[in-house]
C-alpha positions as CSV (number, residue, x, y, z in Angstrom):
1,M,44.5,44.2,-4.1
2,S,44.9,41.0,-2.2
3,S,43.9,40.7,1.3
4,L,43.2,37.9,3.9
5,D,39.5,38.4,3.8
6,L,39.3,34.8,2.6
7,G,37.1,31.8,3.2
8,V,38.5,28.3,3.1
9,V,36.7,25.3,1.8
10,G,38.1,21.5,1.8
11,N,37.6,18.1,2.6
12,C,41.0,16.9,4.2
13,S,42.2,16.0,0.8
14,I,42.3,19.3,-1.0
15,A,41.3,22.9,-0.1
16,S,40.7,26.3,-1.8
17,L,40.9,29.8,-0.6
18,I,38.2,32.0,-1.8
19,D,38.0,35.9,-1.6
20,R,35.0,38.0,-0.5
21,N,33.7,38.2,-4.3
22,G,33.7,34.4,-4.7
23,R,37.2,34.2,-6.6
24,H,39.2,31.1,-5.8
25,V,42.7,32.4,-5.4
26,W,44.7,29.4,-3.8
27,H,44.2,25.8,-4.6
28,G,46.8,23.0,-4.7
29,L,46.1,20.5,-7.4
30,G,45.3,17.1,-6.1
31,R,46.4,17.6,-2.5
32,L,46.9,20.2,0.2
33,D,50.4,20.9,-0.8
34,G,50.0,20.5,-4.6
35,D,50.9,22.8,-7.4
36,P,48.7,25.8,-6.9
37,V,46.8,25.9,-10.1
38,F,44.8,28.9,-8.5
39,N,47.6,31.1,-7.3
40,A,46.3,34.6,-7.7
41,L,46.9,35.1,-4.0
42,L,50.6,35.5,-4.9
43,G,50.0,37.0,-8.2
44,G,50.7,40.6,-7.3
45,K,48.4,43.5,-7.1
46,D,46.2,42.7,-10.2
47,P,46.5,39.1,-11.2
48,Q,45.2,38.3,-14.6
49,T,45.6,34.5,-14.3
50,G,45.6,31.8,-11.5
51,F,41.9,32.0,-10.4
52,M,38.3,30.9,-11.1
53,D,35.6,33.4,-10.5
54,V,32.1,34.7,-11.4
55,V,31.9,38.4,-12.7
56,V,28.5,39.7,-12.1
57,D,27.7,42.6,-14.3
58,G,27.2,46.0,-12.5
59,M,28.3,44.4,-9.2
60,K,27.0,46.5,-6.3
61,E,27.7,44.4,-3.2
62,S,29.0,40.9,-2.1
63,R,28.2,39.1,1.1
64,Q,29.7,36.0,2.4
65,R,29.2,33.4,5.1
66,Y,29.5,29.8,6.0
67,V,26.5,27.7,6.1
68,P,26.4,27.3,9.9
69,N,28.5,24.5,11.4
70,T,29.7,23.5,7.9
71,A,32.8,24.0,5.6
72,I,30.4,25.2,2.7
73,L,30.8,28.8,1.9
74,E,28.0,30.9,0.5
75,T,28.7,34.3,-1.4
76,T,25.9,36.4,-2.5
77,I,26.4,39.2,-5.1
78,D,24.0,42.0,-6.0
79,G,24.4,43.2,-9.6
80,A,22.6,45.5,-12.0
81,G,20.2,42.9,-13.4
82,G,19.7,40.8,-10.1
83,T,21.3,38.8,-7.5
84,A,23.4,35.6,-7.7
85,R,24.2,33.1,-5.0
86,I,27.2,30.9,-5.1
87,W,27.9,27.7,-3.0
88,D,31.4,26.5,-2.8
89,F,32.5,23.3,-1.1
90,A,34.6,20.1,-1.4
91,P,32.5,16.9,-1.0
92,R,33.1,15.0,2.2
93,F,30.7,12.4,3.5
94,R,30.4,8.7,4.2
95,R,30.0,6.5,1.2
96,F,30.1,2.8,0.6
97,G,31.3,2.3,4.1
98,R,34.3,4.8,3.9
99,M,34.8,8.5,3.8
100,F,34.3,10.1,0.3
101,R,36.8,13.0,0.0
102,P,37.5,13.3,-3.8
103,P,40.2,15.9,-4.9
104,M,37.1,17.9,-6.2
105,L,35.9,21.4,-5.9
106,V,32.1,21.9,-6.4
107,R,30.7,25.4,-7.3
108,R,26.8,25.9,-7.5
109,L,25.3,29.0,-8.9
110,E,21.7,30.1,-8.5
111,P,19.7,33.2,-9.4
112,V,18.2,34.7,-6.2
113,A,16.5,37.7,-7.7
114,G,16.1,39.0,-11.3
115,R,18.4,37.8,-14.1
116,P,21.9,38.7,-13.2
117,R,24.3,38.9,-16.0
118,I,27.4,36.9,-15.3
119,T,30.8,35.7,-16.9
120,L,32.4,32.6,-15.9
121,R,36.2,32.8,-15.8
122,M,38.5,29.7,-15.4
123,R,42.2,30.8,-15.7
124,P,44.3,28.1,-14.1
125,T,48.1,28.0,-14.5
126,F,50.7,25.3,-13.7
127,G,54.2,25.2,-12.2
128,Y,53.5,27.9,-9.7
129,G,52.2,30.2,-12.3
130,A,55.1,29.5,-14.8
131,H,52.9,27.9,-17.5
132,K,49.5,29.0,-18.9
133,S,47.3,26.0,-19.6
134,R,46.6,24.3,-22.8
135,V,42.8,23.7,-23.3
136,T,40.7,21.0,-25.0
137,V,36.9,20.8,-24.9
138,G,34.8,17.6,-24.5
139,S,31.1,16.8,-24.5
140,N,30.5,18.6,-21.2
141,H,33.8,19.4,-19.9
142,I,36.9,21.4,-20.5
143,R,40.5,20.1,-19.9
144,Y,43.4,22.4,-18.8
145,Y,46.9,20.8,-19.4
146,G,50.2,21.6,-17.8
147,D,53.3,19.8,-18.6
148,A,52.5,16.9,-16.2
149,S,49.0,17.6,-14.9
150,V,45.5,18.0,-16.0
151,L,42.7,19.9,-14.4
152,R,39.2,19.1,-15.6
153,L,36.2,21.3,-15.5
154,T,32.8,19.5,-15.8
155,T,29.8,21.8,-16.0
156,D,26.2,22.2,-17.3
157,A,26.9,25.7,-18.3
158,S,27.8,26.6,-22.0
159,L,31.3,25.4,-22.6
160,N,31.7,28.1,-25.3
161,Y,30.6,30.8,-22.8
162,V,33.2,29.6,-20.4
163,M,36.0,29.1,-22.9
164,H,35.4,32.5,-24.4
165,E,34.5,34.2,-21.1
166,T,31.1,35.3,-22.5
167,E,28.5,37.3,-20.5
168,F,25.2,35.6,-20.2
169,S,21.9,35.7,-18.0
170,L,21.9,33.5,-15.1
171,D,18.4,32.2,-15.2
172,R,18.8,28.7,-13.9
173,P,21.0,26.9,-11.4
174,L,24.5,26.0,-12.8
175,T,27.2,23.7,-11.5
176,L,30.9,23.7,-12.0
177,I,32.9,20.6,-10.8
178,V,36.7,21.1,-10.9
179,G,39.2,18.3,-10.2
180,A,40.9,15.3,-11.5
181,D,40.8,14.3,-15.1
182,E,38.0,11.8,-14.5
183,S,34.7,11.4,-16.3
184,I,31.4,12.4,-14.4
185,T,28.6,10.4,-16.0
186,D,25.9,11.7,-13.5
187,N,23.6,14.5,-14.1
188,V,25.8,17.5,-13.0
189,D,22.8,19.4,-11.5
190,Q,21.5,16.4,-9.5
191,L,25.1,15.6,-8.4
192,S,25.9,18.9,-6.9
193,R,22.7,19.1,-5.0
194,S,23.3,15.6,-3.7
195,F,26.9,16.3,-2.8
196,L,26.0,19.8,-1.2
197,S,23.1,18.1,0.9
198,E,25.4,15.2,1.9
199,T,28.3,17.4,2.9
200,E,26.1,19.7,4.8
201,V,24.9,16.7,7.0
202,Y,28.4,15.4,7.5
203,W,29.9,18.6,8.8
204,Q,26.8,19.4,11.0
205,G,27.1,15.8,12.4
206,W,30.8,16.3,13.0
207,V,30.2,19.6,14.9
208,R,27.4,17.9,16.9
209,D,30.0,15.5,18.5
210,L,32.5,18.3,19.5
211,N,33.0,19.3,23.1
212,I,32.9,23.1,23.0
213,P,32.9,25.7,25.7
214,F,29.6,27.5,26.7
215,D,31.0,30.9,25.7
216,W,32.0,31.7,22.1
217,Q,30.6,28.6,20.5
218,V,30.5,30.0,17.1
219,A,34.1,31.1,17.1
220,V,35.3,27.8,18.5
221,I,33.3,25.8,16.0
222,R,34.7,27.8,13.2
223,A,38.3,27.4,14.4
224,A,37.7,23.6,14.9
225,I,36.4,23.1,11.4
226,T,39.3,25.2,9.9
227,L,41.8,23.1,11.9
228,K,40.3,20.0,10.6
229,L,40.6,21.5,7.1
230,C,44.2,21.7,7.7
231,S,44.5,18.1,8.2
232,Y,45.5,15.6,5.4
233,E,43.6,12.6,6.2
234,D,45.6,10.2,3.9
235,T,48.6,10.3,6.3
236,G,47.2,12.2,9.5
237,A,49.6,15.1,9.0
238,V,48.4,18.6,10.0
239,L,49.7,21.5,8.0
240,A,51.0,24.6,9.8
241,A,48.9,26.6,7.1
242,L,47.6,26.0,3.6
243,T,49.7,28.7,1.9
244,T,53.2,29.7,1.2
245,S,54.9,33.0,1.3
246,V,52.2,35.4,2.5
247,P,54.7,37.7,4.3
248,E,54.6,38.3,8.2
249,A,54.5,42.0,7.5
250,A,54.5,44.5,4.5
251,G,57.8,44.8,2.8
252,T,59.5,42.0,4.6
253,V,61.2,38.9,3.2
254,R,59.9,36.8,6.0
255,N,58.0,34.8,3.4
256,W,57.9,31.1,4.4
257,D,56.4,27.9,3.0
258,Y,54.1,26.6,5.7
259,R,52.6,23.6,3.9
260,F,54.5,21.2,6.0
261,T,53.8,19.6,9.4
262,W,55.9,20.7,12.3
263,L,56.9,18.4,15.2
264,R,56.8,21.4,17.3
265,D,53.0,22.0,16.7
266,A,52.1,18.4,17.6
267,F,51.7,18.8,21.4
268,F,49.5,21.9,21.3
269,T,47.5,20.7,18.2
270,V,46.8,17.3,20.0
271,T,45.8,19.1,23.2
272,A,43.3,21.3,21.2
273,L,41.9,18.2,19.3
274,N,41.7,16.2,22.7
275,R,39.8,19.1,24.5
276,L,37.5,19.4,21.4
277,S,37.0,15.5,21.5
278,A,37.9,15.5,17.8
279,T,39.3,12.1,18.6
280,R,39.7,10.6,15.0
281,T,41.6,13.6,13.8
282,M,43.7,13.6,16.9
283,E,44.3,9.8,16.6
284,S,45.5,10.1,13.1
285,Y,47.9,12.9,13.9
286,V,49.3,11.1,17.0
287,R,49.9,8.1,14.6
288,F,51.8,10.3,12.1
289,I,54.0,11.5,14.8
290,V,54.6,8.1,16.4
291,D,55.5,6.9,12.9
292,V,58.3,9.6,12.8
293,V,59.5,8.3,16.1
294,E,59.6,4.8,15.0
295,T,61.1,5.5,11.7
296,G,64.0,7.6,13.4
297,S,64.5,5.0,16.1
298,S,64.8,2.0,13.7
299,R,67.2,3.9,11.3
300,G,69.2,5.4,14.2
301,E,68.4,9.0,12.9
302,I,66.8,10.5,16.0
303,H,69.9,12.4,16.9
304,N,69.2,14.6,13.8
305,V,65.5,14.5,13.2
306,A,64.1,17.2,11.0
307,P,61.8,19.6,12.7
308,L,59.3,19.5,9.8
309,F,58.0,16.9,7.5
310,P,56.1,16.9,4.2
311,I,52.5,15.9,4.8
312,A,53.0,12.9,2.5
313,P,55.8,11.4,0.3
314,G,56.4,13.1,-3.0
315,T,57.1,16.8,-1.8
316,D,60.6,18.2,-1.6
317,T,61.4,20.2,1.5
318,V,64.5,22.0,0.0
319,E,63.9,25.6,-0.1
320,R,64.1,27.6,-3.4
321,L,62.9,30.8,-4.7
322,I,60.5,31.1,-7.8
323,D,60.2,34.1,-9.9
324,S,56.9,33.0,-11.8
325,L,54.8,34.5,-9.0
326,P,55.3,38.1,-7.9
327,G,54.0,37.5,-4.4
328,Y,51.3,38.6,-2.1
329,R,50.6,42.3,-3.2
330,G,54.0,42.0,-5.0
331,Y,56.0,41.3,-1.8
332,G,58.3,38.6,-2.8
333,P,60.2,36.4,-2.8
334,V,57.9,33.4,-3.2
335,R,59.3,30.2,-1.7
336,I,58.8,26.5,-2.1
337,G,60.1,24.3,0.6
338,N,61.6,25.4,3.9
339,A,65.3,25.6,4.9
340,A,64.3,25.0,8.6
341,V,64.2,21.3,7.7
342,G,68.0,21.3,7.9
343,Q,68.0,23.2,11.4
344,R,68.8,21.9,14.8
345,Q,65.8,22.4,16.9
346,N,66.0,20.6,20.2
347,D,62.6,21.1,21.4
348,V,61.5,18.5,18.8
349,Y,62.4,15.6,21.4
350,G,59.8,16.9,23.9
351,S,57.2,17.4,21.1
352,M,57.5,13.8,20.0
353,V,57.3,12.4,23.5
354,L,54.6,14.5,24.7
355,T,52.5,13.7,21.7
356,A,53.1,10.0,21.9
357,A,52.3,10.1,25.7
358,Q,48.6,10.4,24.8
359,M,48.7,6.7,23.7
360,F,49.5,5.6,27.2
361,W,46.6,7.4,28.9
362,D,43.8,7.8,26.4
363,E,41.6,4.7,26.7
364,R,39.6,5.9,23.5
365,L,42.5,5.1,21.2
366,P,42.4,1.7,19.6
367,R,46.3,1.4,19.7
368,Q,47.6,1.8,23.3
369,G,51.1,2.7,24.2
370,D,53.2,-0.4,25.2
371,V,56.5,-1.5,26.1
372,E,57.8,-1.4,22.7
373,L,56.8,2.2,22.0
374,Y,58.2,3.1,25.4
375,R,61.6,1.7,24.3
376,Q,61.5,3.8,21.1
377,L,60.7,6.9,23.0
378,C,63.6,6.1,25.3
379,V,65.9,6.6,22.3
380,V,64.2,10.0,21.9
381,G,64.6,10.8,25.6
382,N,68.4,9.8,25.6
383,E,68.8,12.4,22.6
384,A,66.9,15.0,24.6
385,H,69.2,14.4,27.6
386,R,72.3,14.8,25.3
387,A,70.9,17.9,23.4
388,A,69.1,19.8,26.1
389,L,71.7,22.3,27.0
390,T,73.4,22.6,23.5
391,P,72.8,25.5,21.1
392,D,69.9,25.3,18.5
393,A,68.0,27.6,16.2
394,G,65.1,27.7,18.7
395,L,61.4,27.5,18.1
396,W,61.6,30.7,16.2
397,E,63.9,29.1,13.6
398,Y,66.6,31.7,13.5
399,R,68.6,31.2,10.4
400,E,72.0,32.8,11.1
401,R,72.4,32.0,14.7
402,E,72.3,29.3,17.5
403,E,72.1,29.7,21.3
404,V,70.8,27.5,24.1
405,H,67.1,28.4,24.1
406,T,65.2,28.1,27.2
407,F,62.0,26.8,25.6
408,S,64.1,24.0,23.8
409,A,65.9,23.0,26.9
410,A,62.5,22.9,28.8
411,M,61.0,20.7,26.1
412,C,64.0,18.3,26.5
413,W,63.3,18.3,30.3
414,A,59.6,17.5,29.5
415,A,60.8,14.5,27.4
416,Q,62.6,13.0,30.2
417,H,60.0,13.9,32.8
418,R,57.2,12.3,30.8
419,L,59.2,9.4,30.1
420,G,59.6,8.9,33.8
421,L,55.8,8.9,34.1
422,I,55.4,6.6,31.1
423,A,58.0,4.1,32.6
424,R,55.9,3.9,35.8
425,R,52.9,3.2,33.8
426,V,54.3,0.3,32.0
427,G,55.8,-1.2,35.1
428,F,59.5,0.0,35.0
429,D,59.8,1.7,38.4
430,A,63.5,1.8,38.5
431,E,63.8,3.4,35.1
432,S,61.0,5.7,36.2
433,R,63.1,7.0,39.1
434,E,66.1,7.2,36.9
435,W,64.2,9.4,34.2
436,L,62.8,11.7,36.9
437,A,66.0,12.1,38.5
438,K,67.8,13.3,35.4
439,A,64.9,15.5,34.6
440,G,65.2,17.1,38.0
441,V,68.7,17.9,37.6
442,L,68.0,19.5,34.3
443,R,65.3,21.5,35.5
444,Q,67.4,23.1,38.2
445,E,70.1,24.1,35.7
446,I,67.4,25.4,33.2
447,L,65.9,27.6,36.1
448,Q,69.2,28.7,37.5
449,R,70.6,29.7,34.0
450,G,67.4,31.0,32.5
451,T,66.4,33.3,35.4
452,T,67.7,36.9,35.0
453,S,69.0,39.0,37.8
454,E,65.7,40.8,37.7
455,G,63.9,37.5,38.4
456,W,62.2,36.7,35.0
457,L,62.7,33.9,32.7
458,S,64.8,34.6,29.7
459,G,64.3,33.1,26.2
460,V,68.0,32.0,26.2
461,L,70.2,30.6,29.0
462,D,73.0,32.8,30.4
463,R,71.7,36.2,29.0
464,D,68.6,38.5,29.2
465,M,66.1,38.1,26.2
466,A,62.5,38.9,26.3
467,D,60.8,35.9,24.7
468,A,57.1,35.1,24.6
469,S,57.8,31.4,24.7
470,S,58.7,31.9,28.4
471,L,54.9,32.1,29.0
472,V,54.2,28.4,28.1
473,L,56.8,27.0,30.6
474,P,54.1,26.4,33.1
475,E,51.9,24.7,30.5
476,I,54.5,21.9,29.9
477,G,55.2,21.7,33.7
478,L,58.6,23.2,34.1
479,L,57.3,25.5,37.1
480,R,54.0,26.5,38.5
481,S,52.1,29.5,37.3
482,D,52.1,30.8,41.1
483,D,56.0,30.8,41.0
484,P,57.4,34.2,41.6
485,R,59.6,33.7,38.5
486,F,56.6,33.4,36.4
487,H,54.9,36.4,37.8
488,A,58.0,38.4,37.0
489,T,58.1,37.0,33.6
490,L,54.5,38.0,32.9
491,D,55.2,41.5,34.2
492,M,58.3,41.6,31.9
493,V,56.3,40.5,29.0
494,S,53.5,43.1,29.7
495,K,56.1,45.8,29.5
496,R,58.3,44.8,26.8
497,L,56.4,42.7,24.2
498,V,52.7,43.8,24.3
499,K,51.8,46.2,21.6
500,N,48.2,47.5,21.4
501,G,46.9,44.4,23.2
502,F,48.9,42.0,21.0
503,L,52.0,40.0,21.8
504,M,55.3,40.2,19.8
505,R,57.4,36.9,19.8
506,Y,60.5,39.0,20.7
507,V,61.6,42.5,19.9
508,E,65.4,42.3,19.4
509,A,66.7,42.1,15.9
510,D,67.0,38.8,14.2
511,D,68.6,37.7,10.7
512,F,66.1,40.1,9.1
513,G,66.1,43.0,11.4
514,A,63.6,43.8,14.2
515,P,60.1,42.3,13.7
516,S,57.2,44.6,13.3
517,N,54.1,42.5,13.6
518,A,52.5,40.6,16.4
519,F,52.1,36.8,16.5
520,L,48.9,35.8,17.2
521,L,49.7,32.5,18.9
522,C,51.8,34.4,21.4
523,T,48.8,36.7,22.2
524,F,46.8,33.6,23.1
525,W,49.7,32.4,25.3
526,Y,49.7,35.7,27.0
527,I,45.9,35.5,27.6
528,D,46.2,32.0,29.1
529,A,49.1,33.2,31.3
530,L,46.9,36.1,32.6
531,A,43.9,33.8,33.4
532,S,46.3,31.1,35.1
533,V,47.4,33.9,37.6
534,G,43.9,35.1,38.2
535,R,43.9,38.1,36.0
536,R,40.9,36.9,34.2
537,E,39.3,40.4,33.4
538,E,42.4,41.5,31.6
539,A,42.4,38.1,29.7
540,L,38.8,38.4,28.7
541,E,39.4,41.8,27.2
542,L,42.4,40.8,25.2
543,F,40.6,37.6,24.1
544,N,37.7,39.6,22.8
545,N,39.9,42.2,21.2
546,V,41.6,39.3,19.2
547,L,38.2,37.7,18.3
548,S,37.2,41.2,16.8
549,R,40.3,40.9,14.5
550,R,39.1,37.7,12.8
551,N,38.3,38.1,9.1
552,H,34.6,38.4,8.0
553,V,34.2,34.6,8.2
554,G,35.9,34.1,11.5
555,L,39.4,33.1,10.4
556,L,42.9,34.0,11.5
557,S,46.3,34.0,9.8
558,E,49.7,33.8,11.8
559,D,50.4,37.5,12.3
560,L,48.7,40.9,12.8
561,D,49.8,44.4,12.4
562,P,49.3,45.9,16.0
563,R,49.0,49.4,14.6
564,T,46.2,48.7,12.0
565,G,44.7,45.3,13.0
566,E,45.4,43.9,9.5
567,L,46.0,40.3,9.4
568,W,49.4,39.1,7.7
569,G,51.3,35.9,7.4
570,N,50.3,32.4,6.1
571,F,46.6,31.5,6.1
572,P,44.6,30.0,7.7
573,Q,47.3,29.4,10.5
574,T,46.8,26.2,12.5
575,Y,48.5,27.5,15.4
576,S,46.1,30.6,15.6
577,Q,43.1,28.3,15.5
578,V,44.6,26.2,18.3
579,G,45.4,29.1,20.4
580,L,41.8,30.5,20.1
581,I,40.3,27.1,21.1
582,L,42.4,26.6,24.1
583,S,41.9,30.2,25.3
584,A,38.2,30.1,24.9
585,M,38.1,26.8,26.9
586,R,40.2,28.3,29.6
587,L,38.1,31.4,29.9
588,S,34.6,30.1,29.3
589,R,32.0,29.7,32.0
590,S,31.0,26.1,32.4
591,W,27.8,25.0,30.7
592,E,26.1,24.6,34.2
593,E,27.1,28.2,35.1
594,G,26.2,29.7,31.7
595,L,22.8,27.8,31.8
596,W,21.7,27.9,35.3
597,H,23.8,30.4,37.2
598,A,23.9,33.4,34.9
599,S,23.1,36.8,36.6
């Protein structure tokens, strides 16, 4: 049965999810959001196609880990005849003065002990599992054809053994290279060893340049690498997750396609990348968001800007159901596209301004914010002013209702407030005062209409609703964490939304009934909120509890069953990695304290 005990390998062009036994169960052809030729993750309880694996005869045990500080996954399998080790990775390193990141998966197998008997199985499908592949064999490769796509396997293993899935003894290293239909003329064994070594050096060098906290270094490094693997370097976009339709809970139809970039995620993701000093990834993402601003401003489309975008041209955002895959553990439906693209989500205006604001203060960035960018952001700010107190679908993307959501209104306030600061920085003091004055009026109305009779901050204006997003209002500056209204909000959240140490987004019924699983990002928000008001010991206990729920290689999905601790939802979830990073940095001791003042 499927589970989210998965590792991820990738190179910011493509990625693949691999289970504990070394089976590739999710891989988009050619790019992160491509047709998943490996799709067994959504293939029901016992998928017979849509994967690549190694079957070890008489398998007794498998062990899996990452090569430290890399995106190279190592799986060791003990069988009746011996032990086999598998390295999986996607090449990434500098070559010829630029980053080499081909749409290529490399799998290297070696015998560790004895002569393990293995079977190599390669069963890709196309069209989201609708079409089995047609196969042709070359001199040292096998082509798998779909209607419009070709996947090539180049290997030094016996092609006949692969074609007919014949068991044989692994008595020497073998390499399988899976990717585009391009000839590989190099010696495959030498090539895989070279690519493995250079990829290891690249990732360890990238990690070496990170700013990480003293405490929880391994967890933060793994989250940082995973966050980078969810970035699409060609455009700079960051995906919400690498998968579609892994349900939020067992038996629910809350199955969404997360292989897009959400404007909402930008501010929090850029904050995490900035604190990590992952400057190039941050710069590329900021550039992607600024391009959205510039495009919308030039076309006069900011008033109805979409809350999500494809990571690159060529992907349709229209949501549709497919019946060629039964779904994760058989829980359908499987969706392609996301109907939220057509929703009104007013928080996007704040997300755009807060993200672009980085360019006006960060001296590391080669392109600095200027008057022209400020003028384009003013268009966004005017829309934020117009939309601030109008109904929308909210950050939780309700599908059948709209209200005036406190978080959306607060982000519209943030857009105007930051524009006041930006205007001052570029020398427009009169405009700065005007923006700040409008922001001040809006802030007062949000706090007046959003504060309940019991003194806590509601998720919507003019009625009481417990919503975890109220916890981040101090983070964007709407009020201070020592404000009595925030303390009352924190107490309310503790009573109404916490389940076994994990936080629900909300508990009232929505379009699909009452939610049953906790949202991991919200749990990190709660941890940060506790720390901000001095309740550090409580925050530490909850943080360590979340860390204990990561899977066997340290990764997190979107959701978690608070009763069983099982991970659910799309995977790996960018927001969860971001939350882990920011909470660890908030809670960690300083390096000076950790090294020199430890008791």
